[in-house]
N, C-alpha and C positions, 0 to 999 in steps of 0.2 A: 375560450382561448384557443387559437389555432396552434397546432404543433409546428407547422412549417411557417417560417417568417421570411424566407428568401434573402435574409441579410447575410447569409454565409455562402451564397452561390458563387462568389468570386474568390473563395478561399480565405476569407477573413472572418474573425469572430470577435466578440467583446469579452474583455475581462470584467470581473466584478469591479465596478468603479467607472466603467465606460470606455477605457482605452481599447482601441481596435488593434488587433495583431493578426498575423498570419496563423492559419490553423496548423502550420508546421513549427510554430514558436515552441521553444523548449518548455515554457510554462504550460502550454496546452498539452504537450506530450507528457509532462509530469502528472498533471491532474487527470489526464485521460488514462494513464496507467493505473492510477488509484481507482478510477472507475472500473477498469478491467479487473482489478483485484477484487473490487466489491462484487462484481458479477461471479467471480470464482467462489467468493464466500457464500453467495446465494446458491450456487451449485452444490457446495458442500452441505449447507444447512437443509436444502431441499431433498437431498438424498441420504441424509443421516438419520439414524434412529433418533427419536426425540428424547435423547438422554440429557443429562444436566448441562452439557455444553451447548445445547441448541440455543438457549436464551443468550449465552455468551456470544454466539455467532451473530445474532440479530443486533446485540449491543455494538459489536465490532462494525457491522455494516452501517449502523448509525454514525459511529465515529468516523468511518471512511467518508461518508457524505460530508461531514463537517471538515475533515481534512482536505477533501477536494475543494471545498469552498475557500478554505484558508490558502490553498495553493493558487486559486483563481483570482486572488486579490492582486491588483496592479501595482501595489506599493506598500511600504511599511505603514503609511498613515491612513489608509482606507480602512474604515471600521466595518466589521461584519455585524449584522444585527442578530447574532446568535452566539451561544457559549462556545468558545474555542476549545480544542483539545488542550488539556493542561496536565500538570503533574499528578493530579488525582487519577486521571485516566491511565497514565503510565503505571501508577501503583496498582490500579485495578487489574490491568493486563498481567502484571507481574504476579499478582495473587492467583489469577487464572492459570498461569504457567505452573506455579507452585502446587496448585490443587491437582493438576494433571500429573506432574512429575511424581507426586506422592503415591500415585497408584501404579506407576510403571516399574518394571524391573530395571536395574542399573544397566547402562549401556556398556557393552564390552567390545564393540566394534563400531566403525562407521556404518551407517545404514544407507543402502541404495534406495532411491525413490521407488515406491511400489508397495507390494503387500496385498493390496486390494484396490478396486476401482476408486472407492471414496478416499482411501488413504493416498492414492496417487493424485487425486484432485487436490488434497491438502498440500502435497508436495509441489504441485504446479502453482497453487496459490502462493506458496512460499517463494518460489522463483519469481513470480510477478511482483511480489512484495519487495524482494531484493532489488529488482529492476527499478521499481518506484523509488526506493531509497537512494539508489545510485543517481537517478535523474534529479531527485530533490537536492542531493549534495552538489551535483553539477550546476543546477540552477542557482544554488546559494552562492556560487562563486561570482555571479554577475548580477544577481537581483535579490531582493528580499525574500527570504524563506524563514518562517518562524522555526527556531531550533527544535521546538517540540515535535515538529512534523517528522524530522529525521529520527529522533528518539523513538517516537511511536512506531514508525515503520520497522525500525530495528527490533523492537520488542515483539511486534506482531509476527515477524518472520520466525522468531524463536517459538512463539506460541503455535504457529502453524506446523513447525517441525514436531513439537510435542503432541499436537493434536493428531497428526498422522500416526504417530506411535500409539496413541490411545485408541484410535480407530482400529488399528491392527489388533490390539489387545482385545477390544470389545467385540470384534467380529471373528475372533479366533483365527486371524490371518497371520501368517509368519512374516516377521520383518525380514527383509532381504539384507543380510549382512555383507559388507564389502570385505572380501578376503583377498588381500593383495598377493599377486604372484611374486615369488621371490626367486 
């Protein structure tokens, strides 16, 4: 199979189901941002210590591939030949968050992104995740988006915040507390 097809040379691409749309279409921007998020997840997992959350990151990357496919569907009635993200996946990520939070000290301040390079990567991934969530919400105003996509992205951004805190703890890096000037 060739990597280049030349079918996108004029700025058009196909959604799952065959509909041709501009590469600047909001649906393309939305699942492209999920793809960007997946790359950040790969950056985090590739540079993390192989601790218990490594397998969680790979599972999340697999979920993001599915989520991208769900967002690439051209309508509510096109069926994907794969298991979609569902409420079990939401419950799973909530358990991951709970597992992390149980090991962290309570928050006493807002936390600035930073602490270490890999924690900063988790914060960047959180920002990309929030952008993907905003795009999915915007897209849902004019086209079909499965509600579970927005819920998953919302939980994932919470996970990434907690993961950044865990990385700081595990690497003995200081969390950067936000102390407002009064």
